[in-house]
C-alpha positions in Angstrom: 127.3 156.5 157.7 127.9 153.6 160.4 131.4 152.1 161.6 131.2 148.7 163.7 133.8 149.0 165.9 135.9 147.3 168.9 136.9 149.3 171.2 141.2 149.8 170.8 140.9 147.6 167.9 142.2 148.1 164.6 138.5 149.8 163.5 139.8 152.7 165.9 141.8 154.7 163.0 139.0 154.5 161.0 136.6 156.2 164.1 139.5 158.5 164.5 139.6 159.8 161.0 135.6 160.2 160.7 135.8 162.4 163.8 138.8 164.3 162.4 137.1 164.9 159.0 133.8 166.1 161.0 132.0 163.3 159.0 127.9 162.3 160.0 128.1 158.8 161.3 127.1 156.5 163.9 129.0 153.6 165.4 127.9 150.3 166.6 129.9 148.4 168.9 130.8 144.8 167.8 131.4 141.8 170.5 135.0 140.3 169.2 134.7 137.8 171.9 132.3 135.3 171.1 132.5 133.2 168.0 128.7 134.6 167.0 130.1 138.2 167.0 127.4 140.0 167.6 126.6 144.1 167.5 125.4 146.1 170.1 121.6 145.9 168.8 121.6 142.0 168.6 122.8 141.5 164.7 124.9 139.1 163.3 128.5 140.9 162.7 129.0 138.0 160.3 126.6 138.8 158.0 127.6 142.6 157.7 131.1 141.3 157.6 131.8 137.3 156.4 135.6 137.8 157.2 134.6 138.2 160.9 136.8 141.2 162.1 136.5 145.3 162.1 136.3 148.0 160.8 133.6 147.6 158.7 132.2 150.8 157.5 128.8 150.8 156.3 128.2 153.7 153.3 125.4 156.1 152.6 124.5 154.2 149.5 124.0 150.9 151.5 127.5 149.4 150.6 130.0 148.7 153.1 133.9 148.4 153.0 136.2 145.9 155.4 139.3 146.7 155.1 141.2 149.2 157.3 143.0 150.9 154.4 140.3 151.4 152.1 138.2 152.5 154.8 140.2 154.9 156.0 141.1 156.5 151.9 137.3 156.4 152.1 136.5 158.8 154.4 139.5 160.7 154.0 138.0 161.3 150.1 134.8 162.4 151.7 136.3 165.2 153.5 139.4 166.7 151.2 139.4 169.8 152.8 140.3 168.3 155.6 143.4 167.2 153.8 143.7 163.4 155.7 145.1 161.7 152.1 146.7 163.6 149.3 144.7 163.9 146.4 144.2 160.8 143.9 146.5 160.4 141.3 149.4 162.3 142.7 152.8 160.8 143.9 151.7 162.0 147.2 148.8 159.6 147.6 151.0 156.8 146.8 153.3 157.8 149.1 150.3 157.3 151.6 149.3 153.9 150.6 153.3 152.8 151.0 152.4 154.1 154.7 148.9 152.2 155.0 150.9 149.3 153.6 153.5 149.1 155.6 151.8 149.7 158.9 149.1 147.0 158.1 151.7 144.5 157.1 154.8 144.7 159.0 153.7 146.4 161.9 150.1 145.6 162.7 150.1 141.8 161.3 153.8 141.8 163.2 152.0 141.8 166.1 149.7 139.6 165.6 151.2 136.7 167.1 151.7 138.3 170.1 147.8 138.5 170.7 148.0 134.8 170.9 147.9 133.2 174.0 149.0 129.9 172.2 151.5 131.5 170.3 155.0 129.3 171.3 157.4 131.5 173.5 160.2 130.7 171.0 158.1 132.1 168.1 157.2 135.1 171.0 160.6 136.6 170.9 161.3 136.2 167.1 158.1 137.9 166.3 159.5 140.8 168.3 162.6 140.8 167.1 161.3 141.0 163.8 158.4 143.9 164.8 161.7 145.6 166.8 164.0 146.0 163.4 160.3 147.8 162.1 160.4 150.4 164.9 163.8 151.0 164.4 163.1 151.9 160.6 160.3 153.7 161.4 161.9 155.7 164.5 164.4 156.8 161.7 161.4 158.1 159.3 159.9 160.0 161.9 163.3 161.9 162.8 162.6 166.0 162.2 159.0 165.9 161.0 155.9 165.4 163.5 154.0 163.2 161.0 154.1 160.5 158.4 154.0 162.4 155.7 155.4 165.7 157.2 154.0 168.5 158.1 150.7 166.9 157.7 148.4 164.3 159.8 146.7 161.8 157.6 144.8 158.9 157.8 148.5 157.2 158.2 148.8 158.3 161.4 145.5 157.9 163.0 146.4 153.6 161.8 150.3 153.9 163.2 149.2 155.3 166.3 146.1 152.9 167.2 148.2 150.0 166.5 151.7 151.3 168.9 148.9 151.6 171.1 148.8 148.0 171.6 152.5 147.5 172.7 152.1 148.0 176.4 149.3 145.1 176.8 151.3 143.1 174.5 154.8 143.6 176.7 156.7 145.9 173.5 158.7 148.0 175.8 158.4 151.1 173.4 161.1 153.1 175.9 163.7 151.5 173.7 162.3 154.3 170.9 161.6 157.8 172.3 161.1 159.3 169.5 157.9 156.7 168.6 156.7 157.5 172.4 156.9 161.3 171.4 154.8 160.8 168.5 152.4 158.6 170.3 152.0 161.6 173.0 151.8 164.2 170.1 149.1 162.3 168.1 147.5 161.7 171.3 147.0 164.6 172.3 144.9 165.7 169.3 141.1 166.5 170.0 140.0 164.4 167.7 142.0 161.5 168.9 140.8 162.4 172.9 137.4 162.1 171.5 137.4 158.8 170.0 139.2 157.3 172.6 136.4 158.6 175.2 134.2 157.4 172.8 135.2 154.3 173.2 135.7 153.8 176.8 139.6 154.3 176.4 140.2 156.9 178.9 
């Protein structure tokens, strides 16, 4: 398998999951700062993923997956013994999908306007206010449990950790949510997470 990634982007969740799963994989960095979006080996990333964003995962059969939530579940299902996702068809699996959807649509996308320097200040404040409500709710959900699904680390934690890691550069003051800060510290201490961040040049 080959993961196309950009350091610290949402693709880092898939990178963490692959490392945590103990699967054999390669990575190829994508330059997302230029319109052509070329990979480290000079390929056109738009030919790999015409949507133009990471992650993209080339599977062992040569097929390509391009959405983070799908990639995370694919990885988890390749190593079921690691329990990175509940078994398909169980109610718990739908709870995982619920978490992945919430992180994607409410937290990840909630931060998107803050990345754009052209976002008007007034709308930036609206985006921060909406995000604040989501983080309030998240902190409540994590009370009394170390991970989103309870006692077990799943691919949803890899995704949430990655997204919350953008807070500092986006000017989101996380001291308002000490429970989330503790969660980020807890997940960030995992060997798979540290190995991934080192591989991406983040630590």
